[in-house]
mmCIF entry with sequence, helices, sheets and N, C-alpha, C, O atoms, coordinates in Angstrom:
data_MODEL
# 
_entry.id   MODEL 
# 
_entity.id                         1 
_entity.type                       polymer 
_entity.pdbx_number_of_molecules   1 
# 
_entity_poly.entity_id                      1 
_entity_poly.type                           'polypeptide(L)' 
_entity_poly.nstd_linkage                   no 
_entity_poly.nstd_monomer                   no 
_entity_poly.pdbx_seq_one_letter_code       MKIGEIIREKRKELSLTQEQLADFLGVTAPAVHKWEKGVSLR 
_entity_poly.pdbx_seq_one_letter_code_can   MKIGEIIREKRKELSLTQEQLADFLGVTAPAVHKWEKGVSLR 
_entity_poly.pdbx_strand_id                 A 
# 
loop_
_entity_poly_seq.entity_id 
_entity_poly_seq.num 
_entity_poly_seq.mon_id 
_entity_poly_seq.hetero 
1 1  MET n 
1 2  LYS n 
1 3  ILE n 
1 4  GLY n 
1 5  GLU n 
1 6  ILE n 
1 7  ILE n 
1 8  ARG n 
1 9  GLU n 
1 10 LYS n 
1 11 ARG n 
1 12 LYS n 
1 13 GLU n 
1 14 LEU n 
1 15 SER n 
1 16 LEU n 
1 17 THR n 
1 18 GLN n 
1 19 GLU n 
1 20 GLN n 
1 21 LEU n 
1 22 ALA n 
1 23 ASP n 
1 24 PHE n 
1 25 LEU n 
1 26 GLY n 
1 27 VAL n 
1 28 THR n 
1 29 ALA n 
1 30 PRO n 
1 31 ALA n 
1 32 VAL n 
1 33 HIS n 
1 34 LYS n 
1 35 TRP n 
1 36 GLU n 
1 37 LYS n 
1 38 GLY n 
1 39 VAL n 
1 40 SER n 
1 41 LEU n 
1 42 ARG n 
# 
_struct_asym.id          A 
_struct_asym.entity_id   1 
# 
loop_
_struct_conf.conf_type_id 
_struct_conf.id 
_struct_conf.pdbx_PDB_helix_id 
_struct_conf.beg_label_comp_id 
_struct_conf.beg_label_asym_id 
_struct_conf.beg_label_seq_id 
_struct_conf.pdbx_beg_PDB_ins_code 
_struct_conf.end_label_comp_id 
_struct_conf.end_label_asym_id 
_struct_conf.end_label_seq_id 
_struct_conf.pdbx_end_PDB_ins_code 
_struct_conf.beg_auth_comp_id 
_struct_conf.beg_auth_asym_id 
_struct_conf.beg_auth_seq_id 
_struct_conf.end_auth_comp_id 
_struct_conf.end_auth_asym_id 
_struct_conf.end_auth_seq_id 
_struct_conf.pdbx_PDB_helix_class 
_struct_conf.details 
_struct_conf.pdbx_PDB_helix_length 
HELX_P HELX_P1 AA1 ILE A 3  ? GLU A 13 ? ILE A 3  GLU A 13 1 ? 11 
HELX_P HELX_P2 AA2 GLN A 18 ? LEU A 25 ? GLN A 18 LEU A 25 1 ? 8  
HELX_P HELX_P3 AA3 ALA A 29 ? GLU A 36 ? ALA A 29 GLU A 36 1 ? 8  
# 
_struct_conf_type.id          HELX_P 
_struct_conf_type.criteria    ? 
_struct_conf_type.reference   ? 
# 
loop_
_atom_site.group_PDB 
_atom_site.id 
_atom_site.type_symbol 
_atom_site.label_atom_id 
_atom_site.label_alt_id 
_atom_site.label_comp_id 
_atom_site.label_asym_id 
_atom_site.label_entity_id 
_atom_site.label_seq_id 
_atom_site.pdbx_PDB_ins_code 
_atom_site.Cartn_x 
_atom_site.Cartn_y 
_atom_site.Cartn_z 
_atom_site.occupancy 
_atom_site.B_iso_or_equiv 
_atom_site.pdbx_formal_charge 
_atom_site.auth_seq_id 
_atom_site.auth_comp_id 
_atom_site.auth_asym_id 
_atom_site.auth_atom_id 
_atom_site.pdbx_PDB_model_num 
ATOM 1   N N  . MET A 1 1  ? 16.556 -0.787 60.609 1.00 0.00 ? 1  MET A N  1 
ATOM 2   C CA . MET A 1 1  ? 15.708 0.056  61.616 1.00 0.00 ? 1  MET A CA 1 
ATOM 3   C C  . MET A 1 1  ? 16.519 1.136  62.124 1.00 0.00 ? 1  MET A C  1 
ATOM 4   O O  . MET A 1 1  ? 17.693 0.960  62.449 1.00 0.00 ? 1  MET A O  1 
ATOM 5   N N  . LYS A 1 2  ? 15.900 2.301  62.205 1.00 0.00 ? 2  LYS A N  1 
ATOM 6   C CA . LYS A 1 2  ? 16.494 3.531  62.694 1.00 0.00 ? 2  LYS A CA 1 
ATOM 7   C C  . LYS A 1 2  ? 16.602 3.600  64.259 1.00 0.00 ? 2  LYS A C  1 
ATOM 8   O O  . LYS A 1 2  ? 15.897 2.956  65.035 1.00 0.00 ? 2  LYS A O  1 
ATOM 9   N N  . ILE A 1 3  ? 17.600 4.488  64.603 1.00 0.00 ? 3  ILE A N  1 
ATOM 10  C CA . ILE A 1 3  ? 17.739 4.544  66.065 1.00 0.00 ? 3  ILE A CA 1 
ATOM 11  C C  . ILE A 1 3  ? 16.557 5.002  66.788 1.00 0.00 ? 3  ILE A C  1 
ATOM 12  O O  . ILE A 1 3  ? 16.328 4.587  67.924 1.00 0.00 ? 3  ILE A O  1 
ATOM 13  N N  . GLY A 1 4  ? 15.750 5.881  66.162 1.00 0.00 ? 4  GLY A N  1 
ATOM 14  C CA . GLY A 1 4  ? 14.639 6.468  66.811 1.00 0.00 ? 4  GLY A CA 1 
ATOM 15  C C  . GLY A 1 4  ? 13.440 5.423  67.053 1.00 0.00 ? 4  GLY A C  1 
ATOM 16  O O  . GLY A 1 4  ? 12.662 5.439  68.006 1.00 0.00 ? 4  GLY A O  1 
ATOM 17  N N  . GLU A 1 5  ? 13.462 4.480  65.946 1.00 0.00 ? 5  GLU A N  1 
ATOM 18  C CA . GLU A 1 5  ? 12.495 3.404  66.059 1.00 0.00 ? 5  GLU A CA 1 
ATOM 19  C C  . GLU A 1 5  ? 12.807 2.468  67.209 1.00 0.00 ? 5  GLU A C  1 
ATOM 20  O O  . GLU A 1 5  ? 11.944 1.925  67.899 1.00 0.00 ? 5  GLU A O  1 
ATOM 21  N N  . ILE A 1 6  ? 14.160 2.322  67.361 1.00 0.00 ? 6  ILE A N  1 
ATOM 22  C CA . ILE A 1 6  ? 14.659 1.297  68.486 1.00 0.00 ? 6  ILE A CA 1 
ATOM 23  C C  . ILE A 1 6  ? 14.407 2.026  69.828 1.00 0.00 ? 6  ILE A C  1 
ATOM 24  O O  . ILE A 1 6  ? 14.053 1.381  70.815 1.00 0.00 ? 6  ILE A O  1 
ATOM 25  N N  . ILE A 1 7  ? 14.574 3.279  69.866 1.00 0.00 ? 7  ILE A N  1 
ATOM 26  C CA . ILE A 1 7  ? 14.402 3.914  71.151 1.00 0.00 ? 7  ILE A CA 1 
ATOM 27  C C  . ILE A 1 7  ? 12.862 3.765  71.511 1.00 0.00 ? 7  ILE A C  1 
ATOM 28  O O  . ILE A 1 7  ? 12.533 3.361  72.627 1.00 0.00 ? 7  ILE A O  1 
ATOM 29  N N  . ARG A 1 8  ? 12.067 4.050  70.690 1.00 0.00 ? 8  ARG A N  1 
ATOM 30  C CA . ARG A 1 8  ? 10.590 4.055  70.841 1.00 0.00 ? 8  ARG A CA 1 
ATOM 31  C C  . ARG A 1 8  ? 10.179 2.558  71.261 1.00 0.00 ? 8  ARG A C  1 
ATOM 32  O O  . ARG A 1 8  ? 9.448  2.344  72.227 1.00 0.00 ? 8  ARG A O  1 
ATOM 33  N N  . GLU A 1 9  ? 10.669 1.623  70.518 1.00 0.00 ? 9  GLU A N  1 
ATOM 34  C CA . GLU A 1 9  ? 10.328 0.230  70.690 1.00 0.00 ? 9  GLU A CA 1 
ATOM 35  C C  . GLU A 1 9  ? 10.641 -0.147 72.097 1.00 0.00 ? 9  GLU A C  1 
ATOM 36  O O  . GLU A 1 9  ? 9.809  -0.717 72.802 1.00 0.00 ? 9  GLU A O  1 
ATOM 37  N N  . LYS A 1 10 ? 11.930 0.193  72.541 1.00 0.00 ? 10 LYS A N  1 
ATOM 38  C CA . LYS A 1 10 ? 12.341 -0.424 73.781 1.00 0.00 ? 10 LYS A CA 1 
ATOM 39  C C  . LYS A 1 10 ? 11.677 0.387  74.959 1.00 0.00 ? 10 LYS A C  1 
ATOM 40  O O  . LYS A 1 10 ? 11.536 -0.116 76.074 1.00 0.00 ? 10 LYS A O  1 
ATOM 41  N N  . ARG A 1 11 ? 11.269 1.697  74.646 1.00 0.00 ? 11 ARG A N  1 
ATOM 42  C CA . ARG A 1 11 ? 10.640 2.420  75.719 1.00 0.00 ? 11 ARG A CA 1 
ATOM 43  C C  . ARG A 1 11 ? 9.155  1.895  75.864 1.00 0.00 ? 11 ARG A C  1 
ATOM 44  O O  . ARG A 1 11 ? 8.637  1.853  76.980 1.00 0.00 ? 11 ARG A O  1 
ATOM 45  N N  . LYS A 1 12 ? 8.514  1.518  74.796 1.00 0.00 ? 12 LYS A N  1 
ATOM 46  C CA . LYS A 1 12 ? 7.316  0.887  74.856 1.00 0.00 ? 12 LYS A CA 1 
ATOM 47  C C  . LYS A 1 12 ? 7.347  -0.526 75.496 1.00 0.00 ? 12 LYS A C  1 
ATOM 48  O O  . LYS A 1 12 ? 6.378  -0.899 76.157 1.00 0.00 ? 12 LYS A O  1 
ATOM 49  N N  . GLU A 1 13 ? 8.356  -1.269 75.332 1.00 0.00 ? 13 GLU A N  1 
ATOM 50  C CA . GLU A 1 13 ? 8.580  -2.664 75.987 1.00 0.00 ? 13 GLU A CA 1 
ATOM 51  C C  . GLU A 1 13 ? 8.590  -2.485 77.487 1.00 0.00 ? 13 GLU A C  1 
ATOM 52  O O  . GLU A 1 13 ? 8.077  -3.321 78.230 1.00 0.00 ? 13 GLU A O  1 
ATOM 53  N N  . LEU A 1 14 ? 9.187  -1.374 77.932 1.00 0.00 ? 14 LEU A N  1 
ATOM 54  C CA . LEU A 1 14 ? 9.294  -1.099 79.383 1.00 0.00 ? 14 LEU A CA 1 
ATOM 55  C C  . LEU A 1 14 ? 8.043  -0.282 79.980 1.00 0.00 ? 14 LEU A C  1 
ATOM 56  O O  . LEU A 1 14 ? 7.961  0.147  81.131 1.00 0.00 ? 14 LEU A O  1 
ATOM 57  N N  . SER A 1 15 ? 7.092  -0.158 78.961 1.00 0.00 ? 15 SER A N  1 
ATOM 58  C CA . SER A 1 15 ? 5.908  0.606  79.461 1.00 0.00 ? 15 SER A CA 1 
ATOM 59  C C  . SER A 1 15 ? 6.308  2.008  80.098 1.00 0.00 ? 15 SER A C  1 
ATOM 60  O O  . SER A 1 15 ? 5.733  2.363  81.127 1.00 0.00 ? 15 SER A O  1 
ATOM 61  N N  . LEU A 1 16 ? 7.224  2.770  79.545 1.00 0.00 ? 16 LEU A N  1 
ATOM 62  C CA . LEU A 1 16 ? 7.576  3.971  79.994 1.00 0.00 ? 16 LEU A CA 1 
ATOM 63  C C  . LEU A 1 16 ? 6.917  5.099  78.973 1.00 0.00 ? 16 LEU A C  1 
ATOM 64  O O  . LEU A 1 16 ? 6.802  4.920  77.760 1.00 0.00 ? 16 LEU A O  1 
ATOM 65  N N  . THR A 1 17 ? 6.548  6.169  79.608 1.00 0.00 ? 17 THR A N  1 
ATOM 66  C CA . THR A 1 17 ? 6.296  7.280  78.732 1.00 0.00 ? 17 THR A CA 1 
ATOM 67  C C  . THR A 1 17 ? 7.605  8.086  78.373 1.00 0.00 ? 17 THR A C  1 
ATOM 68  O O  . THR A 1 17 ? 8.689  7.855  78.907 1.00 0.00 ? 17 THR A O  1 
ATOM 69  N N  . GLN A 1 18 ? 7.400  9.028  77.440 1.00 0.00 ? 18 GLN A N  1 
ATOM 70  C CA . GLN A 1 18 ? 8.485  9.759  77.033 1.00 0.00 ? 18 GLN A CA 1 
ATOM 71  C C  . GLN A 1 18 ? 9.078  10.560 78.254 1.00 0.00 ? 18 GLN A C  1 
ATOM 72  O O  . GLN A 1 18 ? 10.290 10.653 78.444 1.00 0.00 ? 18 GLN A O  1 
ATOM 73  N N  . GLU A 1 19 ? 8.204  11.081 78.996 1.00 0.00 ? 19 GLU A N  1 
ATOM 74  C CA . GLU A 1 19 ? 8.457  11.855 80.229 1.00 0.00 ? 19 GLU A CA 1 
ATOM 75  C C  . GLU A 1 19 ? 9.346  10.970 81.302 1.00 0.00 ? 19 GLU A C  1 
ATOM 76  O O  . GLU A 1 19 ? 10.307 11.423 81.924 1.00 0.00 ? 19 GLU A O  1 
ATOM 77  N N  . GLN A 1 20 ? 8.908  9.801  81.388 1.00 0.00 ? 20 GLN A N  1 
ATOM 78  C CA . GLN A 1 20 ? 9.511  8.829  82.314 1.00 0.00 ? 20 GLN A CA 1 
ATOM 79  C C  . GLN A 1 20 ? 10.842 8.561  81.872 1.00 0.00 ? 20 GLN A C  1 
ATOM 80  O O  . GLN A 1 20 ? 11.774 8.615  82.674 1.00 0.00 ? 20 GLN A O  1 
ATOM 81  N N  . LEU A 1 21 ? 11.032 8.252  80.563 1.00 0.00 ? 21 LEU A N  1 
ATOM 82  C CA . LEU A 1 21 ? 12.352 8.022  80.001 1.00 0.00 ? 21 LEU A CA 1 
ATOM 83  C C  . LEU A 1 21 ? 13.261 9.222  80.161 1.00 0.00 ? 21 LEU A C  1 
ATOM 84  O O  . LEU A 1 21 ? 14.417 9.057  80.549 1.00 0.00 ? 21 LEU A O  1 
ATOM 85  N N  . ALA A 1 22 ? 12.802 10.378 79.887 1.00 0.00 ? 22 ALA A N  1 
ATOM 86  C CA . ALA A 1 22 ? 13.475 11.564 79.917 1.00 0.00 ? 22 ALA A CA 1 
ATOM 87  C C  . ALA A 1 22 ? 14.057 11.783 81.289 1.00 0.00 ? 22 ALA A C  1 
ATOM 88  O O  . ALA A 1 22 ? 15.239 12.060 81.492 1.00 0.00 ? 22 ALA A O  1 
ATOM 89  N N  . ASP A 1 23 ? 13.090 11.631 82.256 1.00 0.00 ? 23 ASP A N  1 
ATOM 90  C CA . ASP A 1 23 ? 13.526 11.882 83.819 1.00 0.00 ? 23 ASP A CA 1 
ATOM 91  C C  . ASP A 1 23 ? 14.670 10.827 84.090 1.00 0.00 ? 23 ASP A C  1 
ATOM 92  O O  . ASP A 1 23 ? 15.671 11.182 84.712 1.00 0.00 ? 23 ASP A O  1 
ATOM 93  N N  . PHE A 1 24 ? 14.537 9.562  83.639 1.00 0.00 ? 24 PHE A N  1 
ATOM 94  C CA . PHE A 1 24 ? 15.577 8.565  83.970 1.00 0.00 ? 24 PHE A CA 1 
ATOM 95  C C  . PHE A 1 24 ? 16.869 8.946  83.289 1.00 0.00 ? 24 PHE A C  1 
ATOM 96  O O  . PHE A 1 24 ? 17.940 8.676  83.834 1.00 0.00 ? 24 PHE A O  1 
ATOM 97  N N  . LEU A 1 25 ? 16.818 9.571  82.108 1.00 0.00 ? 25 LEU A N  1 
ATOM 98  C CA . LEU A 1 25 ? 18.119 9.864  81.383 1.00 0.00 ? 25 LEU A CA 1 
ATOM 99  C C  . LEU A 1 25 ? 18.591 11.285 81.744 1.00 0.00 ? 25 LEU A C  1 
ATOM 100 O O  . LEU A 1 25 ? 19.701 11.631 81.339 1.00 0.00 ? 25 LEU A O  1 
ATOM 101 N N  . GLY A 1 26 ? 17.912 12.063 82.406 1.00 0.00 ? 26 GLY A N  1 
ATOM 102 C CA . GLY A 1 26 ? 18.242 13.437 82.685 1.00 0.00 ? 26 GLY A CA 1 
ATOM 103 C C  . GLY A 1 26 ? 18.138 14.393 81.542 1.00 0.00 ? 26 GLY A C  1 
ATOM 104 O O  . GLY A 1 26 ? 18.962 15.296 81.399 1.00 0.00 ? 26 GLY A O  1 
ATOM 105 N N  . VAL A 1 27 ? 17.169 14.212 80.753 1.00 0.00 ? 27 VAL A N  1 
ATOM 106 C CA . VAL A 1 27 ? 16.932 15.075 79.562 1.00 0.00 ? 27 VAL A CA 1 
ATOM 107 C C  . VAL A 1 27 ? 15.562 15.448 79.694 1.00 0.00 ? 27 VAL A C  1 
ATOM 108 O O  . VAL A 1 27 ? 14.886 15.057 80.646 1.00 0.00 ? 27 VAL A O  1 
ATOM 109 N N  . THR A 1 28 ? 15.070 16.254 78.703 1.00 0.00 ? 28 THR A N  1 
ATOM 110 C CA . THR A 1 28 ? 13.757 16.711 78.621 1.00 0.00 ? 28 THR A CA 1 
ATOM 111 C C  . THR A 1 28 ? 12.880 15.768 77.843 1.00 0.00 ? 28 THR A C  1 
ATOM 112 O O  . THR A 1 28 ? 13.401 14.963 77.071 1.00 0.00 ? 28 THR A O  1 
ATOM 113 N N  . ALA A 1 29 ? 11.469 15.830 78.016 1.00 0.00 ? 29 ALA A N  1 
ATOM 114 C CA . ALA A 1 29 ? 10.536 14.927 77.142 1.00 0.00 ? 29 ALA A CA 1 
ATOM 115 C C  . ALA A 1 29 ? 10.641 15.337 75.842 1.00 0.00 ? 29 ALA A C  1 
ATOM 116 O O  . ALA A 1 29 ? 10.716 14.449 74.993 1.00 0.00 ? 29 ALA A O  1 
ATOM 117 N N  . PRO A 1 30 ? 10.666 16.614 75.451 1.00 0.00 ? 30 PRO A N  1 
ATOM 118 C CA . PRO A 1 30 ? 10.781 16.964 74.014 1.00 0.00 ? 30 PRO A CA 1 
ATOM 119 C C  . PRO A 1 30 ? 11.944 16.458 73.443 1.00 0.00 ? 30 PRO A C  1 
ATOM 120 O O  . PRO A 1 30 ? 11.883 16.144 72.255 1.00 0.00 ? 30 PRO A O  1 
ATOM 121 N N  . ALA A 1 31 ? 13.132 16.295 74.125 1.00 0.00 ? 31 ALA A N  1 
ATOM 122 C CA . ALA A 1 31 ? 14.374 15.601 73.535 1.00 0.00 ? 31 ALA A CA 1 
ATOM 123 C C  . ALA A 1 31 ? 14.060 14.116 73.097 1.00 0.00 ? 31 ALA A C  1 
ATOM 124 O O  . ALA A 1 31 ? 14.400 13.646 72.011 1.00 0.00 ? 31 ALA A O  1 
ATOM 125 N N  . VAL A 1 32 ? 13.391 13.459 74.048 1.00 0.00 ? 32 VAL A N  1 
ATOM 126 C CA . VAL A 1 32 ? 12.986 11.988 73.668 1.00 0.00 ? 32 VAL A CA 1 
ATOM 127 C C  . VAL A 1 32 ? 12.123 11.998 72.393 1.00 0.00 ? 32 VAL A C  1 
ATOM 128 O O  . VAL A 1 32 ? 12.327 11.174 71.501 1.00 0.00 ? 32 VAL A O  1 
ATOM 129 N N  . HIS A 1 33 ? 11.194 12.898 72.310 1.00 0.00 ? 33 HIS A N  1 
ATOM 130 C CA . HIS A 1 33 ? 10.274 13.015 71.249 1.00 0.00 ? 33 HIS A CA 1 
ATOM 131 C C  . HIS A 1 33 ? 11.143 13.210 69.951 1.00 0.00 ? 33 HIS A C  1 
ATOM 132 O O  . HIS A 1 33 ? 10.939 12.482 68.980 1.00 0.00 ? 33 HIS A O  1 
ATOM 133 N N  . LYS A 1 34 ? 12.041 14.116 69.929 1.00 0.00 ? 34 LYS A N  1 
ATOM 134 C CA . LYS A 1 34 ? 12.865 14.448 68.836 1.00 0.00 ? 34 LYS A CA 1 
ATOM 135 C C  . LYS A 1 34 ? 13.733 13.290 68.355 1.00 0.00 ? 34 LYS A C  1 
ATOM 136 O O  . LYS A 1 34 ? 13.924 13.084 67.156 1.00 0.00 ? 34 LYS A O  1 
ATOM 137 N N  . TRP A 1 35 ? 14.311 12.456 69.434 1.00 0.00 ? 35 TRP A N  1 
ATOM 138 C CA . TRP A 1 35 ? 15.061 11.253 69.116 1.00 0.00 ? 35 TRP A CA 1 
ATOM 139 C C  . TRP A 1 35 ? 14.217 10.282 68.439 1.00 0.00 ? 35 TRP A C  1 
ATOM 140 O O  . TRP A 1 35 ? 14.706 9.713  67.463 1.00 0.00 ? 35 TRP A O  1 
ATOM 141 N N  . GLU A 1 36 ? 12.987 9.989  68.807 1.00 0.00 ? 36 GLU A N  1 
ATOM 142 C CA . GLU A 1 36 ? 12.021 9.081  68.302 1.00 0.00 ? 36 GLU A CA 1 
ATOM 143 C C  . GLU A 1 36 ? 11.649 9.431  66.868 1.00 0.00 ? 36 GLU A C  1 
ATOM 144 O O  . GLU A 1 36 ? 11.531 8.577  65.990 1.00 0.00 ? 36 GLU A O  1 
ATOM 145 N N  . LYS A 1 37 ? 11.465 10.771 66.677 1.00 0.00 ? 37 LYS A N  1 
ATOM 146 C CA . LYS A 1 37 ? 11.100 11.168 65.345 1.00 0.00 ? 37 LYS A CA 1 
ATOM 147 C C  . LYS A 1 37 ? 12.234 11.394 64.427 1.00 0.00 ? 37 LYS A C  1 
ATOM 148 O O  . LYS A 1 37 ? 12.024 11.745 63.267 1.00 0.00 ? 37 LYS A O  1 
ATOM 149 N N  . GLY A 1 38 ? 13.456 11.205 64.901 1.00 0.00 ? 38 GLY A N  1 
ATOM 150 C CA . GLY A 1 38 ? 14.625 11.387 64.054 1.00 0.00 ? 38 GLY A CA 1 
ATOM 151 C C  . GLY A 1 38 ? 14.963 12.895 63.743 1.00 0.00 ? 38 GLY A C  1 
ATOM 152 O O  . GLY A 1 38 ? 15.695 13.196 62.800 1.00 0.00 ? 38 GLY A O  1 
ATOM 153 N N  . VAL A 1 39 ? 14.415 13.794 64.552 1.00 0.00 ? 39 VAL A N  1 
ATOM 154 C CA . VAL A 1 39 ? 14.756 15.136 64.268 1.00 0.00 ? 39 VAL A CA 1 
ATOM 155 C C  . VAL A 1 39 ? 16.181 15.484 64.888 1.00 0.00 ? 39 VAL A C  1 
ATOM 156 O O  . VAL A 1 39 ? 16.917 16.308 64.346 1.00 0.00 ? 39 VAL A O  1 
ATOM 157 N N  . SER A 1 40 ? 16.495 14.871 65.946 1.00 0.00 ? 40 SER A N  1 
ATOM 158 C CA . SER A 1 40 ? 17.732 15.246 66.634 1.00 0.00 ? 40 SER A CA 1 
ATOM 159 C C  . SER A 1 40 ? 18.228 13.955 67.356 1.00 0.00 ? 40 SER A C  1 
ATOM 160 O O  . SER A 1 40 ? 17.446 13.111 67.795 1.00 0.00 ? 40 SER A O  1 
ATOM 161 N N  . LEU A 1 41 ? 19.536 13.868 67.443 1.00 0.00 ? 41 LEU A N  1 
ATOM 162 C CA . LEU A 1 41 ? 20.126 12.624 68.157 1.00 0.00 ? 41 LEU A CA 1 
ATOM 163 C C  . LEU A 1 41 ? 20.949 13.231 69.261 1.00 0.00 ? 41 LEU A C  1 
ATOM 164 O O  . LEU A 1 41 ? 21.698 12.458 69.859 1.00 0.00 ? 41 LEU A O  1 
ATOM 165 N N  . ARG A 1 42 ? 20.929 14.446 69.609 1.00 0.00 ? 42 ARG A N  1 
ATOM 166 C CA . ARG A 1 42 ? 21.851 15.070 70.637 1.00 0.00 ? 42 ARG A CA 1 
ATOM 167 C C  . ARG A 1 42 ? 20.953 15.079 71.920 1.00 0.00 ? 42 ARG A C  1 
ATOM 168 O O  . ARG A 1 42 ? 21.393 15.529 72.978 1.00 0.00 ? 42 ARG A O  1 
# 
């Protein structure tokens, strides 16, 4: 399982949107989207 799949799976388990997770982590929603798609891990 790739890291992006794990991030998405855990986010869904917690019933969080990408925006909510981004706010919690102090990043942007597009950053979370990129992580989940495997485009960027920074």
